[in-house]
Every structure is written in C-alpha cells, then in structure tokens.
C-alpha positions in Angstrom: 122.0 -31.3 -23.5 119.1 -30.1 -26.1 117.3 -27.0 -25.5 114.2 -27.1 -23.9 110.4 -26.3 -26.2 109.7 -23.4 -23.9 113.3 -21.9 -24.3 113.7 -22.2 -27.8 109.9 -20.5 -28.5 111.1 -18.0 -25.9 114.1 -17.2 -28.2 112.2 -17.4 -31.3 109.5 -14.9 -29.9 112.5 -12.1 -29.0 113.8 -12.5 -32.4 110.3 -11.8 -33.7 109.4 -8.8 -31.5 113.1 -7.2 -32.4 112.0 -7.6 -36.3 109.1 -6.2 -35.6 110.1 -3.1 -33.6 112.7 -2.5 -36.7 109.7 -2.6 -39.3 108.0 -0.1 -36.8 110.8 2.5 -36.7 111.6 1.2 -40.5 108.4 2.4 -41.5 108.3 5.8 -39.8 106.1 4.8 -36.6 108.2 7.3 -34.5 106.5 10.4 -36.7 104.8 11.7 -33.2 108.0 11.9 -31.7 109.5 13.8 -34.4 106.6 16.1 -34.2 107.4 16.7 -30.6 110.7 16.8 -31.2 110.6 19.5 -33.0 108.7 22.0 -30.1 111.4 21.6 -27.8 115.0 23.4 -27.5 117.9 21.6 -28.2 119.3 20.9 -24.7 115.6 18.9 -23.8 115.6 17.0 -27.3 119.3 15.6 -26.1 118.1 15.0 -22.6 115.3 13.2 -24.1 117.3 11.2 -26.7 119.7 10.0 -23.7 117.2 8.9 -21.5 115.7 6.6 -24.4 119.2 5.3 -25.1 120.0 4.9 -21.2 116.5 2.6 -20.8 117.2 0.6 -24.2 120.7 -0.1 -22.6 119.2 -1.3 -19.6 117.0 -3.3 -21.3 119.6 -5.0 -23.6 121.4 -6.1 -20.5 118.8 -7.4 -18.9 118.2 -9.3 -21.6 121.3 -10.6 -21.8 121.8 -11.6 -18.3 118.6 -13.7 -18.4 119.9 -15.2 -21.0 123.0 -16.0 -20.1 121.6 -17.3 -16.5 119.3 -19.5 -18.5 121.8 -21.2 -20.8 124.4 -21.7 -17.6 126.8 -19.0 -18.5 127.5 -19.3 -21.9 124.9 -17.8 -23.8 126.0 -18.4 -27.3 125.9 -16.7 -30.5 122.7 -14.6 -29.1 124.7 -13.2 -26.2 127.5 -12.1 -28.4 125.3 -10.3 -30.5 123.3 -8.5 -27.7 126.4 -7.4 -26.3 127.7 -5.9 -29.2 124.7 -4.3 -29.4 125.3 -2.8 -25.9 128.2 -1.6 -26.6 127.1 0.3 -30.0 124.5 1.6 -28.0 126.7 2.7 -24.9 129.0 4.7 -27.8 125.9 6.5 -29.0 124.8 7.5 -25.8 128.0 8.7 -24.7 128.2 10.7 -28.4 125.0 12.1 -27.2 126.2 13.7 -23.5 129.1 15.0 -25.4 126.6 17.2 -27.2 124.9 17.7 -24.7 128.2 18.9 -22.7 128.4 21.0 -25.5 125.2 22.5 -25.6 125.3 23.4 -22.0 128.8 25.0 -22.6 127.1 26.9 -25.5 125.0 28.2 -22.8 127.0 29.4 -20.1 129.3 31.1 -23.0 125.4 33.1 -24.1 124.5 33.5 -20.2 128.4 35.4 -19.3 127.9 37.1 -22.5 124.9 38.7 -21.3 122.8 37.0 -24.5 119.7 36.2 -23.6 119.1 33.0 -26.4 116.2 31.0 -25.5 115.1 33.2 -22.4 118.1 30.6 -20.2 118.2 31.8 -16.8 121.4 31.0 -14.5 118.8 28.7 -12.9 118.0 26.7 -16.0 121.7 26.7 -17.1 122.3 25.1 -13.6 119.5 22.4 -13.9 121.1 21.8 -17.2 124.5 21.7 -15.7 123.2 18.8 -13.1 121.1 17.0 -16.0 124.7 16.5 -17.6 126.2 15.4 -14.1 122.8 12.9 -14.2 123.3 11.5 -17.3 127.2 10.9 -17.3 126.4 9.1 -13.9 123.4 7.2 -16.2 125.9 6.0 -18.4 128.9 5.2 -15.9 126.8 2.6 -14.2 125.6 1.6 -17.7 129.4 0.3 -18.1 129.3 -0.8 -14.9 126.9 -3.1 -15.6 128.2 -3.8 -18.9 131.5 -5.0 -17.2 129.9 -6.7 -14.5 130.0 -9.9 -16.4 133.4 -10.2 -16.9 134.4 -9.1 -13.8 132.7 -11.5 -12.0 134.6 -14.5 -13.6 
C-alpha cells in the first residue's frame, strides 16, 4: 500500500527536526543550562536532569505511539529506532535516580552526624526524600507506558 505524501512529509520533517536538535546540542546550544547548573547544589541539578529526561521519554513514547497508530501497528524501522532510544533514555534516567538516592543517603548521614553541609535541615532532607520517591514513580510510569504496547497484543 503506497504511503500518502503527507505522511512522508511529516516523517521527513521529524527527521530534520531531530538532526537540528542534535546539531544544536553539539554546537554548545545548551551553554546557558550549564551556567545555571553550576549555581545549584548536586541534588537540585540531578532533580532537574531527571525531569528533563522523563519529559523527553514521554515525548518519545508519544511520538512512537502516534507512528504506530498511523501505520496500523507496524511502525517500521522508525518505530524500532524510537523504541530503542526510549529504552536507552530509561536506563539513563534510572542512573540519574540512583545518583539522587546516593546523594540523599549522604545527606541523611551528614544530618545524623550533625554536619551542616550545604545548610540542609531535616525538612530539606525530607523534601529530597519525597522527590526521590516521586522521580521513582515517574520512572515506573514511563516504563509502564513503554511496555503498554507489548501488553496490548
């Protein structure tokens, strides 16, 4: 069955946009983010990184699902590539989450020993603990969304 011209044009535009985004990051287009990251503590930096990663994963899952719906479930090579990128991104956000957990554990140890590293209070550490739990729930939800396509068959 021949593809419609509009679908091909949309797929081509999607590829071009991806290339532009990759070129933008390679050319140092995210220098402002690097400057912002240097002014914050490690936990906040990890929190923002995980938020960006989860948002990117959700966007990619949505794109893949749209591609699968448009192609009557097969999706082809582009769908397979997106699925691979999604799994890779999930591994990355899991590593970030693990770093967040390690940072939280260190903050809890410092607080228990009475060290006032970064002027963190018990309330701050509790908020960090809640953030770690929330990020964990977001990751689990993304994993569920990723697996949903396999469970529906």
